Steps between C-alpha positions, in 0.01 A plus 500: 500500500686176439292420194533852359878495555543162329285601204682832454844338521421236239301718261730475199615141551450229244307278744283781636190291428603269788414779743136391484601192698670709770192723514283190542722369784493834685124537450424152633747523788329820620157339455614189688634715785165678525316168486708355784463817709122519455456120504314494166564333165684654205174506305339715769805729512477572126121540528535750787813692384482439121801399288688822585455432872339839563481598869322814619534655845467827688819652640544684832407834344169364369601477134399198295801320355530216251790262445518265204752279330648664190440225245630542147262401223761437231854370507571566136863591449573861404748465212589868505592495870876451456535749216328767713711396798821521296416851382436606862838359604682699231352829627725715715429458868573757764623326811418665827721413789613674812846635447535645848837382615502482881860622500391829340297589807621731774626368832203406719653662811687812392373551144848496342458437123848345449695184591216260562502157659199274554439388858320163513321333786414134548148364532326592823477131592880468489571819697571492872369739763583773585493647151746773410358845430537472123324162500209650698470778243518258208227286656292814557523609137470137382825489301764228473763742369559874508750728332762660725811708437833349606527708818150411620557135405807485725314670786200267462722191479670597826160594653616855579172670402195528725152416372392865488804583279400227257126571503540879462530458121129416475407842642687700235 
């Protein structure tokens, strides 16, 4: 994966031909690791696993699997790489992002769709026992913040609501 990533990142570069040296270093470092692990020489490693360091095994399900080093045969520079890349950059791109604003949600407790405030909790490691009812609910639903209306926020801040009043929202 490291070799493939390096080769792909440097594909259009002027000194792309130098990647053969990096491939050589990675190939021999893997071979040397195998040699040290199996207590054999490098010559025997390449004789047993070939230059691509091919390793075959059977997985837990009984299927035969093969792993090999993805060696590149040629490091000739692709002169058209940047022109193709530039044309791809100029194409219109549709960006996909989540535009769900947490403040557009309904109140977690009463379901009121207006006048929202975010209620935040600290990390569990920095909280002290006994937890308030809203903190217990936030830990249960695995959230660090929830959206509340102003009235519910005031009630929660003053700890006026019982746990069943807070948790009832999940049932509806």
